[in-house]
Each structure stands twice: as C-alpha cells, then as structure tokens.
C-alpha positions in Angstrom: 7.7 -31.6 27.2 6.1 -28.6 25.4 2.4 -27.9 25.8 0.0 -28.5 23.0 -2.0 -25.5 21.7 -5.2 -26.8 23.4 -3.4 -27.1 26.7 -1.9 -23.6 26.3 -5.3 -22.2 25.5 -6.9 -24.0 28.5 -4.3 -22.5 30.8 -4.8 -19.0 29.3 -8.6 -19.3 29.8 -8.2 -20.6 33.4 -5.9 -17.6 34.3 -8.4 -15.2 32.6 -11.4 -16.6 34.5 -9.4 -16.4 37.8 -9.2 -12.6 37.5 -12.8 -11.2 37.3 -11.7 -7.8 36.0 -9.7 -9.1 33.1 -12.4 -11.7 32.4 -15.1 -8.9 32.1 -12.8 -6.8 29.9 -12.2 -9.9 27.7 -15.9 -10.5 27.4 -16.6 -6.9 26.6 -13.9 -7.0 23.9 -15.4 -10.2 22.4 -18.9 -8.7 22.4 -17.6 -5.6 20.6 -15.7 -7.8 18.1 -18.9 -9.8 17.4 -20.9 -6.6 17.0 -18.4 -5.2 14.5 -18.4 -8.4 12.5 -22.2 -8.3 12.5 -22.1 -4.7 11.2 -19.5 -5.6 8.6 -21.5 -8.6 7.4 -18.9 -11.2 8.1 -21.3 -12.7 10.7 -25.0 -13.0 9.6 -28.0 -13.5 11.8 -30.2 -16.5 11.0 -33.0 -14.3 9.5 -30.4 -12.7 7.1 -29.4 -16.0 5.6 -30.9 -17.8 2.7 -33.4 -20.5 3.3 -30.9 -23.2 2.5 -28.2 -21.6 4.8 -30.9 -21.4 7.5 -31.6 -25.1 7.2 -27.9 -25.9 7.3 -27.4 -23.7 10.4 -30.3 -25.2 12.2 -29.1 -28.7 11.4 -25.7 -27.8 12.9 -27.5 -26.4 16.0 -29.6 -29.6 16.3 -26.4 -31.6 16.1 -24.7 -29.5 18.8 -27.7 -29.7 21.0 -27.9 -33.5 20.5 -24.2 -34.0 21.6 -24.7 -31.6 24.5 -27.7 -33.6 25.8 -25.8 -36.9 25.3 -22.9 -35.6 27.3 -25.2 -34.5 30.1 -26.9 -37.8 30.0 -23.5 -39.6 30.2 -22.4 -37.5 33.2 -25.7 -38.1 34.9 -25.4 -41.8 34.4 -21.9 -41.8 35.9 -23.0 -39.8 38.9 -26.1 -41.9 39.7 -25.6 -45.2 41.5 -26.8 -48.4 39.9 -30.4 -49.6 40.6 -30.5 -51.9 43.6 -32.7 -55.0 43.6 -36.0 -55.1 45.5 -36.0 -56.8 48.9 -33.5 -59.2 50.3 -34.0 -61.8 47.6 -31.4 -63.3 45.3 -29.2 -60.9 43.3 -31.0 -61.6 40.1 -34.3 -60.4 41.6 -36.5 -57.9 39.9 -35.1 -54.4 39.7 -37.1 -51.2 40.4 -37.2 -49.1 37.3 -38.3 -45.5 37.6 -41.6 -45.0 35.8 -42.8 -41.9 34.1 -43.7 -38.9 36.3 -47.3 -38.2 37.2 -47.2 -34.9 35.2 -45.9 -36.7 32.1 -48.7 -39.4 32.3 -51.4 -36.7 32.8 -50.1 -34.6 29.9 -50.1 -37.7 27.7 -53.7 -38.6 28.7 -54.8 -35.0 28.1 -53.1 -34.9 24.7 -54.7 -38.2 23.7 -58.1 -37.0 24.8 -57.8 -33.7 22.9 -56.6 -35.6 19.8 -59.5 -38.0 20.0 -61.9 -35.1 20.4 -60.4 -33.4 17.3 -60.9 -36.6 15.3 -64.5 -36.9 16.5 -65.2 -33.3 15.6 -63.6 -33.8 12.3 -65.7 -36.8 11.5 -68.9 -35.0 12.5 -67.9 -32.0 10.3 -67.1 -34.3 7.3 -70.6 -35.9 7.7 -72.2 -32.5 7.8 -70.3 -31.4 4.7 -71.3 -34.6 2.9 -75.0 -34.0 3.7 -74.8 -30.4 2.6 -73.2 -31.3 -0.7 -75.8 -34.0 -1.3 -78.6 -31.4 -0.6 -77.0 -28.9 -2.9 -76.8 -31.5 -5.7 -80.4 -32.5 -5.1 -81.6 -28.9 -5.3 -79.5 -28.3 -8.4 -81.2 -31.2 -10.2 -84.6 -30.0 -9.0 -83.9 -26.5 -10.4 -82.6 -27.9 -13.7 -85.7 -30.1 -14.1 -88.1 -27.2 -13.3 -86.4 -25.0 -15.9 -86.5 -27.8 -18.4 -90.3 -28.2 -17.8 -90.9 -24.4 -18.2 -88.9 -24.4 -21.4 -90.7 -27.5 -22.7 -94.1 -25.9 -22.0 -93.1 -22.6 -23.6 -91.9 -24.4 -26.8 -95.1 -26.5 -26.9 -97.3 -23.4 -26.6 -95.4 -21.7 -29.4 -95.9 -24.7 -31.7 -99.6 -24.9 -31.0 
C-alpha cells in the first residue's frame, strides 16, 4: 500500500532529525529562505502589516495557542491517574480536589487589596474635586456680585 504525503513527509523529517549534520544544514537553509522572503516582502513582520492584518494575525496566533494549550491539557489528563477517594470509606466517598496554590491565593488577595485601595483613593479624589469645584463656583458668584455692586454704585453716582 503506497504512503500518503503526510506519512512520506513524516519519514523524511524523522530521517533528517536522526542525522544532526543534515538537520543543522536544513535549519540553516530554512532560516536563509525565510530571511530572503522577508527581504523580498513575501513575508511581512507584524509591525509592517496594516492594523486589520495585525488583528487577524494575532487572532490566528491566539487560536493556535488555545489549541496548543488544550492539547497539553489533554495529554496531562491522560498521564495523571484519577483522583482517589479519601480514607477507606465507600467508593462514593468525598474526593480530594487540588485547591489553588498558595502563591495564587496570595496574589489574588494582593490584587484585590490594591484594587480596593485604588477605588478608595479614587473616591477621595472625586470628593476633593467636587469640593474644589463648589468653592470655585462660590468664589465666581462672589466676584460677580462684587463687580455688580461696584458698577451699580458708579452708575448711581453718575446720575446724582
């Protein structure tokens, strides 16, 4: 039975990786080809692309990374044994589930404290701003009234 293209390619890569000298030459050749494509403009770096193309590329990367993480998670699940029940009780007894790590809990607490502090500081600053704007309005009115009084007295003296 003939080999499929994927099988043929897999065999070629396995043979290539088995010989370190040929493998290094192949890698060097691939790097040179990539560099030449970059110089020609057939391959663009992310900062050379338009904003829309950058968004699309980053979306692809996120998808690739998501599938990679999922594959790693699946392999890890296959390698880890199932969780055993606590004690010698019946088989439907409580299971021990791993909790969050101490570092994770501490970082969450710290983040929450910092967030609360920022909100408190924000509230204090908003109150100060409100008081300052109220004071400014009060002083503006006082100035306007005093200039009106002066103008009123000047007009009255001219009429007399």
